[in-house]
N, CA, C and O atoms as a MOPAC input file, in Angstrom:
PM7 MOZYME 1SCF
protein

 N      5.95400 1     6.96400 1   -11.95500 1
 C      6.44300 1     5.94000 1   -11.06500 1
 C      6.25300 1     4.55800 1   -11.69600 1
 O      7.09800 1     3.67700 1   -11.53400 1
 N      5.15200 1     4.37300 1   -12.40700 1
 C      4.90300 1     3.08000 1   -13.04600 1
 C      6.01500 1     2.75900 1   -14.04300 1
 O      6.50700 1     1.63200 1   -14.09100 1
 N      6.40700 1     3.75200 1   -14.83500 1
 C      7.48300 1     3.54400 1   -15.80700 1
 C      8.80400 1     3.26700 1   -15.09400 1
 O      9.59600 1     2.44500 1   -15.55300 1
 N      9.04300 1     3.94600 1   -13.98000 1
 C     10.26500 1     3.74000 1   -13.20200 1
 C     10.33000 1     2.30600 1   -12.67500 1
 O     11.36400 1     1.64900 1   -12.79800 1
 N      9.24800 1     1.82300 1   -12.09800 1
 C      9.21600 1     0.45700 1   -11.56900 1
 C      9.39900 1    -0.54900 1   -12.70600 1
 O     10.04200 1    -1.58200 1   -12.52400 1
 N      8.83700 1    -0.25000 1   -13.86800 1
 C      8.95600 1    -1.15600 1   -15.01200 1
 C     10.41000 1    -1.31700 1   -15.46000 1
 O     10.75800 1    -2.32600 1   -16.07300 1
 N     11.26000 1    -0.33400 1   -15.16100 1
 C     12.67700 1    -0.43400 1   -15.52500 1
 C     13.44000 1    -1.42200 1   -14.64300 1
 O     14.54100 1    -1.85100 1   -14.98900 1
 N     12.85500 1    -1.77500 1   -13.51300 1
 C     13.48700 1    -2.76200 1   -12.63700 1
 C     14.83600 1    -2.30900 1   -12.11300 1
 O     15.00000 1    -1.16400 1   -11.69100 1
 N     15.81100 1    -3.22800 1   -12.14300 1
 C     17.15000 1    -2.94000 1   -11.60900 1
 C     17.82900 1    -1.79400 1   -12.35400 1
 O     18.58000 1    -1.02300 1   -11.75600 1
 N     17.57000 1    -1.68200 1   -13.64800 1
 C     18.16500 1    -0.59200 1   -14.43200 1
 C     17.65600 1     0.75400 1   -13.91600 1
 O     18.43400 1     1.69700 1   -13.76900 1
 N     16.36300 1     0.84700 1   -13.64300 1
 C     15.79400 1     2.08700 1   -13.11200 1
 C     16.36500 1     2.44100 1   -11.75500 1
 O     16.63800 1     3.60900 1   -11.48100 1
 N     16.54800 1     1.44200 1   -10.90100 1
 C     17.12200 1     1.67500 1    -9.57900 1
 C     18.55500 1     2.18400 1    -9.70200 1
 O     18.95100 1     3.09800 1    -8.97800 1
 N     19.32600 1     1.60600 1   -10.60300 1
 C     20.70600 1     2.06000 1   -10.82700 1
 C     20.72400 1     3.49800 1   -11.34300 1
 O     21.56100 1     4.29500 1   -10.92000 1
 N     19.81400 1     3.83300 1   -12.24500 1
 C     19.73200 1     5.20400 1   -12.76500 1
 C     19.36100 1     6.19300 1   -11.66500 1
 O     19.91800 1     7.28900 1   -11.60200 1
 N     18.42900 1     5.81700 1   -10.80400 1
 C     18.02000 1     6.69400 1    -9.70200 1
 C     19.17600 1     6.92200 1    -8.73700 1
 O     19.39800 1     8.04800 1    -8.29200 1
 N     19.90800 1     5.87200 1    -8.41300 1
 C     21.06100 1     6.01200 1    -7.50900 1
 C     22.12500 1     6.91200 1    -8.11700 1
 O     22.70900 1     7.74300 1    -7.42100 1
 N     22.37900 1     6.75400 1    -9.40600 1
 C     23.37000 1     7.59600 1   -10.08600 1
 C     22.93100 1     9.05700 1   -10.07200 1
 O     23.74900 1     9.95000 1    -9.85100 1
 N     21.64700 1     9.30100 1   -10.30700 1
 C     21.12800 1    10.68000 1   -10.29200 1
 C     21.26200 1    11.29500 1    -8.90400 1
 O     21.59500 1    12.47400 1    -8.78000 1
 N     21.00900 1    10.51700 1    -7.86700 1
 C     21.14700 1    11.02800 1    -6.49600 1
 C     22.59300 1    11.36600 1    -6.16400 1
 O     22.86100 1    12.36000 1    -5.49000 1
 N     23.51700 1    10.54900 1    -6.63200 1
 C     24.94100 1    10.82400 1    -6.37000 1
 C     25.38300 1    12.11900 1    -7.04100 1
 O     26.22300 1    12.84100 1    -6.50400 1
 N     24.82500 1    12.41500 1    -8.21100 1
 C     25.21700 1    13.60600 1    -8.97600 1
 C     24.43000 1    14.85300 1    -8.59200 1
 O     24.80300 1    15.95900 1    -8.98300 1
 N     23.37000 1    14.69800 1    -7.85000 1
 C     22.50300 1    15.84200 1    -7.51100 1
 C     23.23800 1    16.81800 1    -6.59600 1
 O     23.92100 1    16.40400 1    -5.66000 1
 N     23.09600 1    18.12600 1    -6.87100 1
 C     23.70900 1    19.11200 1    -5.96800 1
 C     23.02000 1    19.08000 1    -4.60500 1
 O     21.84400 1    18.72900 1    -4.51000 1
 N     23.74500 1    19.44500 1    -3.55800 1
 C     23.20600 1    19.41700 1    -2.18500 1
 C     21.90700 1    20.20700 1    -2.07600 1
 O     20.99200 1    19.78800 1    -1.36700 1
 N     21.81100 1    21.35300 1    -2.77300 1
 C     20.61000 1    22.18900 1    -2.65600 1
 C     19.37900 1    21.53000 1    -3.28900 1
 O     18.25400 1    21.97500 1    -3.06200 1
 N     19.58600 1    20.47600 1    -4.07500 1
 C     18.45200 1    19.77300 1    -4.68300 1
 C     17.77500 1    18.83400 1    -3.68900 1
 O     16.65400 1    18.38300 1    -3.92300 1
 N     18.45000 1    18.54200 1    -2.58400 1
 C     17.88900 1    17.64000 1    -1.57800 1
 C     17.00100 1    18.44200 1    -0.63300 1
 O     17.44300 1    19.42700 1    -0.04100 1
 N     15.75100 1    18.01700 1    -0.49400 1
 C     14.77000 1    18.70600 1     0.35400 1
 C     14.59000 1    17.89900 1     1.63400 1
 O     14.38000 1    16.68800 1     1.57200 1
 N     14.67000 1    18.55100 1     2.80000 1
 C     14.40900 1    17.81600 1     4.04600 1
 C     12.98500 1    17.25100 1     4.03900 1
 O     12.05900 1    17.89300 1     3.54300 1
 N     12.82200 1    16.06600 1     4.58400 1
 C     11.52000 1    15.40100 1     4.58000 1
 C     10.43300 1    16.28100 1     5.18300 1
 O      9.30800 1    16.28900 1     4.68400 1
 N     10.74100 1    17.01900 1     6.24000 1
 C      9.73000 1    17.86200 1     6.89900 1
 C      9.22000 1    18.98200 1     5.98700 1
 O      8.15300 1    19.54300 1     6.23700 1
 N      9.97200 1    19.31100 1     4.93500 1
 C      9.55200 1    20.36400 1     4.00200 1
 C      8.95700 1    19.79500 1     2.71100 1
 O      8.46000 1    20.54100 1     1.86700 1
 N      9.01200 1    18.48900 1     2.56800 1
 C      8.51900 1    17.86000 1     1.34000 1
 C      7.04100 1    17.52200 1     1.47100 1
 O      6.56700 1    17.18400 1     2.55600 1
 N      6.32100 1    17.61400 1     0.37000 1
 C      4.93200 1    17.16800 1     0.33800 1
 C      4.93000 1    15.78700 1    -0.31100 1
 O      5.20500 1    15.64000 1    -1.50200 1
 N      4.61400 1    14.78300 1     0.50000 1
 C      4.59500 1    13.42100 1    -0.01900 1
 C      3.26800 1    13.14800 1    -0.72000 1
 O      2.20200 1    13.51400 1    -0.22400 1
 N      3.35000 1    12.51200 1    -1.85800 1
 C      2.16600 1    12.14800 1    -2.64000 1
 C      2.06100 1    10.62700 1    -2.70400 1
 O      3.00600 1     9.91900 1    -2.35900 1
 N      0.93700 1    10.14300 1    -3.13500 1
 C      0.78900 1     8.70100 1    -3.35200 1
 C      1.73200 1     8.30700 1    -4.48600 1
 O      1.70400 1     8.93100 1    -5.54700 1
 N      2.56700 1     7.28500 1    -4.28500 1
 C      3.50700 1     6.91500 1    -5.34300 1
 C      2.82000 1     6.43000 1    -6.61400 1
 O      3.34400 1     6.61600 1    -7.71200 1
 N      1.65900 1     5.81500 1    -6.47400 1
 C      0.87200 1     5.36700 1    -7.62400 1
 C     -0.53000 1     5.94900 1    -7.48500 1
 O     -1.43700 1     5.24500 1    -7.04200 1
 N     -0.73600 1     7.22300 1    -7.85300 1
 C     -2.04900 1     7.84000 1    -7.64200 1
 C     -3.16300 1     7.21300 1    -8.46900 1
 O     -4.33300 1     7.29700 1    -8.09500 1
 N     -2.81400 1     6.58700 1    -9.58400 1
 C     -3.81500 1     5.94100 1   -10.44000 1
 C     -3.32600 1     4.55600 1   -10.84800 1
 O     -2.89200 1     4.36700 1   -11.98400 1
 N     -3.39000 1     3.58400 1    -9.93700 1
 C     -2.93100 1     2.23400 1   -10.29300 1
 C     -3.69900 1     1.68200 1   -11.48900 1
 O     -4.85800 1     2.03000 1   -11.71400 1
 N     -3.03600 1     0.82000 1   -12.25100 1
 C     -3.66400 1     0.23800 1   -13.44300 1
 C     -4.71600 1    -0.80100 1   -13.09800 1
 O     -5.64500 1    -1.02900 1   -13.87200 1
 N     -4.57200 1    -1.43200 1   -11.93700 1
 C     -5.49900 1    -2.49700 1   -11.53900 1
 C     -5.94100 1    -2.27800 1   -10.10400 1
 O     -5.32500 1    -1.51500 1    -9.36000 1
 N     -7.01900 1    -2.95700 1    -9.72100 1
 C     -7.43500 1    -2.90600 1    -8.32300 1
 C     -6.28500 1    -3.35900 1    -7.42800 1
 O     -5.40200 1    -4.10200 1    -7.85500 1
 N     -6.31500 1    -2.90400 1    -6.19200 1
 C     -5.25500 1    -3.18500 1    -5.23500 1
 C     -5.61200 1    -4.45400 1    -4.46800 1
 O     -6.71100 1    -4.56500 1    -3.92400 1
 N     -4.70000 1    -5.39600 1    -4.42400 1
 C     -4.91000 1    -6.66400 1    -3.73400 1
 C     -4.62900 1    -6.47400 1    -2.25100 1
 O     -3.57900 1    -5.94900 1    -1.88100 1
 N     -5.55900 1    -6.89700 1    -1.39700 1
 C     -5.44900 1    -6.70800 1     0.05300 1
 C     -5.64200 1    -8.03600 1     0.77800 1
 O     -6.25100 1    -8.96800 1     0.25200 1
 N     -5.11300 1    -8.10000 1     1.99100 1
 C     -5.29500 1    -9.27200 1     2.84800 1
 C     -5.88600 1    -8.79400 1     4.16200 1
 O     -5.31400 1    -7.92900 1     4.82500 1
 N     -7.03200 1    -9.35500 1     4.54200 1
 C     -7.70400 1    -8.94300 1     5.76900 1
 C     -7.45200 1    -9.89200 1     6.92300 1
 O     -7.09800 1   -11.05600 1     6.73500 1
 N     -7.64300 1    -9.36400 1     8.12100 1
 C     -7.47000 1   -10.15000 1     9.35900 1
 C     -6.13600 1   -10.88800 1     9.36100 1
 O     -6.07300 1   -12.07300 1     9.68900 1
 N     -5.08100 1   -10.18600 1     8.99600 1
 C     -3.78900 1   -10.85200 1     8.86800 1
 C     -2.88900 1   -10.69700 1    10.09200 1
 O     -1.72800 1   -11.10600 1    10.05600 1
 N     -3.40300 1   -10.11500 1    11.16900 1
 C     -2.65700 1   -10.09700 1    12.42300 1
 C     -3.64400 1   -10.04200 1    13.58600 1
 O     -4.76500 1    -9.55400 1    13.44400 1
 N     -3.21400 1   -10.54300 1    14.72300 1
 C     -4.08900 1   -10.78100 1    15.87100 1
 C     -4.83900 1    -9.52500 1    16.33000 1
 O     -6.05000 1    -9.58500 1    16.54500 1
 N     -4.14700 1    -8.39100 1    16.48500 1
 C     -4.80500 1    -7.17500 1    16.97500 1
 C     -5.92900 1    -6.71900 1    16.04600 1
 O     -6.94600 1    -6.20000 1    16.50600 1
 N     -5.74700 1    -6.91300 1    14.74600 1
 C     -6.78300 1    -6.50100 1    13.79500 1
 C     -8.01700 1    -7.38900 1    13.93000 1
 O     -9.14700 1    -6.90800 1    13.84700 1
 N     -7.79800 1    -8.67700 1    14.13800 1
 C     -8.92100 1    -9.59700 1    14.34800 1
 C     -9.71200 1    -9.16700 1    15.58000 1
 O    -10.94100 1    -9.11000 1    15.53900 1
 N     -9.01500 1    -8.86300 1    16.67600 1
 C     -9.69200 1    -8.42900 1    17.90100 1
 C    -10.44800 1    -7.12000 1    17.68900 1
 O    -11.57300 1    -6.96600 1    18.16500 1
 N     -9.83100 1    -6.17900 1    16.97700 1
 C    -10.48500 1    -4.89700 1    16.71100 1
 C    -11.77700 1    -5.10000 1    15.92600 1
 O    -12.80500 1    -4.51000 1    16.25800 1
 N    -11.72800 1    -5.93100 1    14.88700 1
 C    -12.92900 1    -6.19400 1    14.09100 1
 C    -14.01300 1    -6.86400 1    14.92300 1
 O    -15.19200 1    -6.53700 1    14.79000 1
 N    -13.62100 1    -7.79100 1    15.77000 1
 C    -14.60700 1    -8.47400 1    16.61600 1
 C    -15.29600 1    -7.49300 1    17.56100 1
 O    -16.50500 1    -7.58700 1    17.77300 1
 N    -14.54100 1    -6.55300 1    18.13000 1
 C    -15.12000 1    -5.56400 1    19.04900 1
 C    -15.99800 1    -4.54700 1    18.32800 1
 O    -16.94900 1    -4.02500 1    18.90800 1
 N    -15.68300 1    -4.26500 1    17.06700 1
 C    -16.39500 1    -3.21500 1    16.34400 1
 C    -17.81800 1    -3.61000 1    15.96000 1
 O    -18.68000 1    -2.74600 1    15.80200 1
 N    -18.06800 1    -4.90800 1    15.81000 1
 C    -19.37800 1    -5.35500 1    15.35100 1
 C    -19.54400 1    -5.21200 1    13.85100 1
 O    -20.61500 1    -5.50700 1    13.32000 1
 N    -18.49200 1    -4.76000 1    13.14600 1
 C    -18.56100 1    -4.54400 1    11.69900 1
 C    -18.82800 1    -5.84500 1    10.95900 1
 O    -19.62000 1    -5.87900 1    10.01700 1
 N    -18.17000 1    -6.91300 1    11.38500 1
 C    -18.31400 1    -8.20500 1    10.72000 1
 C    -19.13200 1    -9.12400 1    11.61800 1
 O    -18.59300 1    -9.72300 1    12.54800 1
 N    -20.41600 1    -9.23800 1    11.34800 1
 C    -21.30200 1   -10.04500 1    12.17500 1
 C    -20.94600 1   -11.52300 1    12.19200 1
 O    -21.30400 1   -12.24000 1    13.12700 1
 N    -20.24000 1   -11.98400 1    11.15800 1
 C    -19.85000 1   -13.39100 1    11.09200 1
 C    -18.43800 1   -13.60200 1    11.62300 1
 O    -17.86000 1   -14.67400 1    11.44300 1
 N    -17.88200 1   -12.59100 1    12.27400 1
 C    -16.48500 1   -12.65300 1    12.71800 1
 C    -16.25200 1   -13.78000 1    13.70900 1
 O    -17.06900 1   -14.04200 1    14.59100 1
 N    -15.13800 1   -14.42400 1    13.54100 1
 C    -14.71000 1   -15.45400 1    14.48200 1
 C    -13.53400 1   -14.87700 1    15.26800 1
 O    -12.74700 1   -14.10700 1    14.71700 1
 N    -13.40400 1   -15.23200 1    16.53300 1
 C    -12.39600 1   -14.60300 1    17.37800 1
 C    -10.96300 1   -15.08200 1    17.17000 1
 O    -10.13500 1   -14.93800 1    18.06900 1
 N    -10.65400 1   -15.64600 1    16.01200 1
 C     -9.28300 1   -16.07100 1    15.78000 1
 C     -8.84300 1   -15.69100 1    14.37500 1
 O     -9.65600 1   -15.38200 1    13.50400 1
 N     -7.54100 1   -15.72400 1    14.18600 1
 C     -7.00100 1   -15.43900 1    12.86000 1
 C     -7.40400 1   -16.59300 1    11.94900 1
 O     -7.24500 1   -17.75600 1    12.32200 1
 N     -7.92600 1   -16.28900 1    10.76000 1
 C     -8.39900 1   -17.35000 1     9.87000 1
 C     -7.27000 1   -18.29500 1     9.44900 1
 O     -6.10100 1   -17.91100 1     9.41100 1
 N     -7.64100 1   -19.52000 1     9.13900 1
 C     -6.65700 1   -20.51300 1     8.70200 1
 C     -6.04500 1   -20.11900 1     7.36200 1
 O     -4.85800 1   -20.34500 1     7.12500 1
 N     -6.86000 1   -19.52800 1     6.48700 1
 C     -6.39100 1   -19.11800 1     5.17200 1
 C     -6.58000 1   -17.61300 1     5.02700 1
 O     -7.48800 1   -17.05000 1     5.63700 1
 N     -5.73700 1   -16.94600 1     4.22800 1
 C     -5.85500 1   -15.49400 1     4.05900 1
 C     -7.22100 1   -15.08500 1     3.51100 1
 O     -7.81100 1   -15.78400 1     2.68600 1
 N     -7.70500 1   -13.95400 1     3.97900 1
 C     -8.92300 1   -13.35400 1     3.44200 1
 C     -8.45400 1   -12.29500 1     2.45000 1
 O     -7.92000 1   -11.25600 1     2.83800 1
 N     -8.65800 1   -12.57000 1     1.18000 1
 C     -8.15600 1   -11.69700 1     0.12600 1
 C     -9.31400 1   -10.91500 1    -0.46700 1
 O    -10.37900 1   -11.46900 1    -0.73700 1
 N     -9.09400 1    -9.61600 1    -0.66800 1
 C    -10.09700 1    -8.76100 1    -1.29300 1
 C     -9.37700 1    -7.65900 1    -2.04700 1
 O     -8.15800 1    -7.52900 1    -1.93900 1
 N    -10.11400 1    -6.86500 1    -2.80600 1
 C     -9.48800 1    -5.77700 1    -3.55900 1
 C    -10.05700 1    -4.43100 1    -3.13500 1
 O    -11.14600 1    -4.34300 1    -2.56700 1
 N     -9.30000 1    -3.40400 1    -3.42300 1
 C     -9.74200 1    -2.01900 1    -3.24200 1
 C     -9.71400 1    -1.36500 1    -4.61600 1
 O     -8.83700 1    -1.64700 1    -5.43300 1
 N    -10.66900 1    -0.50200 1    -4.85800 1
 C    -10.72000 1     0.20700 1    -6.13900 1
 C     -9.52300 1     1.14300 1    -6.27100 1
 O     -9.00200 1     1.64000 1    -5.27300 1
 N     -9.10000 1     1.37600 1    -7.48600 1
 C     -7.96600 1     2.27400 1    -7.72300 1
 C     -8.26700 1     3.69700 1    -7.27100 1
 O     -7.34500 1     4.48500 1    -7.05700 1
 N     -9.53000 1     4.03100 1    -7.12400 1
 C     -9.91000 1     5.38100 1    -6.68500 1
 C     -9.73200 1     5.57400 1    -5.18400 1
 O     -9.95500 1     6.67400 1    -4.67700 1
 N     -9.33400 1     4.52300 1    -4.46000 1
 C     -9.18000 1     4.63300 1    -3.00700 1
 C     -7.78700 1     5.09800 1    -2.59300 1
 O     -7.50500 1     5.17900 1    -1.39700 1
 N     -6.91500 1     5.40500 1    -3.53700 1
 C     -5.53100 1     5.77500 1    -3.23300 1
 C     -5.41200 1     7.27400 1    -2.97600 1
 O     -5.85800 1     8.09300 1    -3.78000 1
 N     -4.80100 1     7.61800 1    -1.83500 1
 C     -4.46600 1     9.01300 1    -1.53500 1
 C     -3.08000 1     9.03100 1    -0.90500 1
 O     -2.57100 1     7.99400 1    -0.48000 1
 N     -2.48200 1    10.19200 1    -0.84600 1
 C     -1.14600 1    10.32300 1    -0.27000 1
 C     -1.17500 1    10.55300 1     1.22600 1
 O     -2.23700 1    10.77000 1     1.80800 1
 N      0.00400 1    10.50500 1     1.85700 1
 C      0.10600 1    10.72800 1     3.30100 1
 C     -0.41100 1    12.11400 1     3.69100 1
 O     -0.04000 1    13.11300 1     3.07500 1
 N     -1.25500 1    12.17300 1     4.70000 1
 C     -1.77000 1    13.45300 1     5.18600 1
 C     -2.86600 1    14.06700 1     4.33500 1
 O     -3.37000 1    15.13900 1     4.66800 1
 N     -3.24800 1    13.41000 1     3.23800 1
 C     -4.29300 1    13.95600 1     2.36400 1
 C     -5.65700 1    13.81700 1     3.03500 1
 O     -5.86300 1    12.95100 1     3.88500 1
 N     -6.57200 1    14.67900 1     2.64100 1
 C     -7.93300 1    14.62400 1     3.16000 1
 C     -8.63900 1    13.39500 1     2.60300 1
 O     -8.60700 1    13.14200 1     1.39800 1
 N     -9.27000 1    12.64000 1     3.48000 1
 C    -10.02200 1    11.46400 1     3.04800 1
 C    -11.38700 1    11.93500 1     2.56700 1
 O    -12.13500 1    12.53400 1     3.34100 1
 N    -11.73000 1    11.67800 1     1.30200 1
 C    -13.03000 1    12.12800 1     0.81400 1
 C    -14.17300 1    11.43000 1     1.55300 1
 O    -14.13000 1    10.22100 1     1.78200 1
 N    -15.17200 1    12.18800 1     1.91500 1
 C    -16.33900 1    11.61900 1     2.60300 1
 C    -17.29100 1    11.04300 1     1.56300 1
 O    -17.56100 1    11.66800 1     0.53700 1
 N    -17.78800 1     9.86600 1     1.83500 1
 C    -18.75300 1     9.21500 1     0.95000 1
 C    -19.94700 1     8.78100 1     1.78300 1
 O    -19.80800 1     8.45400 1     2.96200 1
 N    -21.08700 1     8.78200 1     1.18100 1
 C    -22.26500 1     8.25200 1     1.86000 1
 C    -22.19800 1     6.73600 1     1.75400 1
 O    -22.28600 1     6.17500 1     0.66100 1
 N    -22.04500 1     6.09000 1     2.87600 1
 C    -22.02700 1     4.63600 1     2.86500 1
 C    -22.79600 1     4.11500 1     4.07000 1
 O    -23.11600 1     4.88300 1     4.97700 1
 N    -23.09300 1     2.83300 1     4.09100 1
 C    -23.92300 1     2.28800 1     5.17500 1
 C    -23.32300 1     2.43600 1     6.57100 1
 O    -24.06700 1     2.48000 1     7.55000 1
 N    -21.99900 1     2.51300 1     6.68600 1
 C    -21.40100 1     2.57700 1     8.02000 1
 C    -21.35200 1     3.98900 1     8.57600 1
 O    -21.26200 1     4.17000 1     9.79000 1
 N    -21.40800 1     4.98500 1     7.71700 1
 C    -21.32400 1     6.39800 1     8.11400 1
 C    -20.08800 1     6.66200 1     8.96700 1
 O    -20.09600 1     7.54700 1     9.82200 1
 N    -19.03900 1     5.90100 1     8.73500 1
 C    -17.79900 1     6.11700 1     9.47300 1
 C    -16.60500 1     5.80200 1     8.57500 1
 O    -16.73800 1     5.17000 1     7.52700 1
 N    -15.44900 1     6.25800 1     9.01500 1
 C    -14.21700 1     6.01400 1     8.27800 1
 C    -13.33200 1     5.11600 1     9.13200 1
 O    -13.11600 1     5.39000 1    10.31300 1
 N    -12.83200 1     4.06500 1     8.54600 1
 C    -11.93200 1     3.16100 1     9.25900 1
 C    -10.50800 1     3.66900 1     9.07900 1
 O    -10.13700 1     4.13300 1     8.00100 1
 N     -9.73100 1     3.57900 1    10.12000 1
 C     -8.33400 1     3.99300 1    10.05000 1
 C     -7.45000 1     2.76700 1    10.23300 1
 O     -7.77800 1     1.87000 1    11.01000 1
 N     -6.36100 1     2.72800 1     9.53800 1
 C     -5.37200 1     1.68300 1     9.73800 1
 C     -4.07600 1     2.11800 1     9.07700 1
 O     -4.06800 1     2.92300 1     8.14600 1
 N     -3.00500 1     1.57600 1     9.57200 1
 C     -1.73100 1     1.74500 1     8.89000 1
 C     -1.68500 1     0.76100 1     7.73700 1
 O     -2.17600 1    -0.36100 1     7.85700 1
 N     -1.12000 1     1.15800 1     6.65800 1
 C     -1.07600 1     0.27800 1     5.49400 1
 C      0.36100 1     0.05500 1     5.05200 1
 O      1.22000 1     0.91800 1     5.23300 1
 N      0.60200 1    -1.07300 1     4.49000 1
 C      1.89200 1    -1.41300 1     3.91600 1
 C      1.64700 1    -1.76400 1     2.46400 1
 O      0.75900 1    -2.55300 1     2.14200 1
 N      2.43700 1    -1.17400 1     1.59700 1
 C      2.31900 1    -1.47700 1     0.18400 1
 C      3.60900 1    -2.11600 1    -0.29300 1
 O      4.70100 1    -1.64100 1     0.01900 1
 N      3.48100 1    -3.16800 1    -1.03000 1
 C      4.63400 1    -3.82700 1    -1.62200 1
 C      4.47800 1    -3.71600 1    -3.12700 1
 O      3.46900 1    -4.14300 1    -3.68900 1
 N      5.47500 1    -3.14500 1    -3.77400 1
 C      5.43800 1    -3.01100 1    -5.22200 1
 C      6.31300 1    -4.10600 1    -5.80600 1
 O      7.51700 1    -4.16100 1    -5.55900 1
 N      5.69300 1    -4.96500 1    -6.57600 1
 C      6.42800 1    -6.03200 1    -7.23800 1
 C      6.71500 1    -5.55200 1    -8.64800 1
 O      5.79300 1    -5.29500 1    -9.42300 1
 N      7.98700 1    -5.43100 1    -8.98000 1
 C      8.38900 1    -4.92500 1   -10.28300 1
 C      8.27400 1    -5.97600 1   -11.36600 1
 O      7.59600 1    -6.98800 1   -11.18600 1
 N      8.93400 1    -5.74100 1   -12.49600 1
 C      8.84500 1    -6.68000 1   -13.61100 1
 C      9.34500 1    -8.06100 1   -13.19500 1
 O     10.24500 1    -8.18400 1   -12.36400 1
 N      8.76400 1    -9.07200 1   -13.76900 1
 C      9.16000 1   -10.43400 1   -13.43300 1
 C      8.62400 1   -10.87400 1   -12.08200 1
 O      9.16900 1   -11.79200 1   -11.47000 1
 N      7.56900 1   -10.23600 1   -11.61000 1
 C      7.03800 1   -10.53000 1   -10.28400 1
 C      5.98600 1   -11.61400 1   -10.25200 1
 O      5.11600 1   -11.59600 1    -9.38100 1
 N      6.03600 1   -12.53700 1   -11.15600 1
 C      5.07900 1   -13.64900 1   -11.15300 1
 C      5.83500 1   -14.96300 1   -11.06700 1
 O      6.96300 1   -15.09000 1   -11.54400 1
 N      5.19200 1   -15.92500 1   -10.45300 1
 C      5.76400 1   -17.27100 1   -10.34300 1
 C      7.17800 1   -17.26100 1    -9.76700 1
 O      8.06200 1   -17.96600 1   -10.25400 1
 N      7.38100 1   -16.46200 1    -8.73500 1
 C      8.68400 1   -16.38600 1    -8.07000 1
 C      8.82500 1   -17.61300 1    -7.17200 1
 O      7.93500 1   -17.91600 1    -6.37800 1
 N      9.93700 1   -18.30500 1    -7.30200 1
 C     10.14300 1   -19.50100 1    -6.48000 1
 C     10.35600 1   -19.10500 1    -5.02600 1
 O     10.77300 1   -17.98500 1    -4.73000 1
 N     10.06900 1   -20.02400 1    -4.13500 1
 C     10.25600 1   -19.77600 1    -2.70400 1
 C     11.71600 1   -19.42400 1    -2.41900 1
 O     11.99100 1   -18.57800 1    -1.56800 1
 N     12.64400 1   -20.05700 1    -3.11400 1
 C     14.07300 1   -19.81800 1    -2.90600 1
 C     14.48600 1   -18.39700 1    -3.29300 1
 O     15.42900 1   -17.84800 1    -2.72400 1
 N     13.77500 1   -17.79600 1    -4.26900 1
 C     14.13000 1   -16.45200 1    -4.72700 1
 C     13.30100 1   -15.35100 1    -4.08200 1
 O     13.55000 1   -14.17200 1    -4.33200 1
 N     12.32700 1   -15.70900 1    -3.26500 1
 C     11.49700 1   -14.70700 1    -2.58500 1
 C     12.23900 1   -14.19800 1    -1.35800 1
 O     13.06100 1   -14.91100 1    -0.78300 1
 N     11.95100 1   -12.97300 1    -0.96000 1
 C     12.60800 1   -12.39900 1     0.22600 1
 C     11.98100 1   -12.94900 1     1.46500 1
 O     12.38700 1   -12.59400 1     2.57200 1

């Protein structure tokens, strides 16, 4: 997948062409497919933003997890990283680790993959 993303628009065009040429029997219904993590071993830590929506701020405040929590969305983003070993696919078993909280946090996640040329993008060219 990393090599595919590195191809940028050319890779996307190749994938679309392959899909158009694929025989019908090559298409697997989603309910029968086993989805995997698209990047099971990222090259770098994963960049994350915390407390980025109101419900999450309220949830954290109620949990007592963050003793310094303030009851509002922060003025500036709270940025942190996750280790590359934290990536798993949909429906995969979450490995249990001994940690101070003795619990597993659940949340929906959104991943944005920025392909080649993904630095210093002007505001006018950003989506």
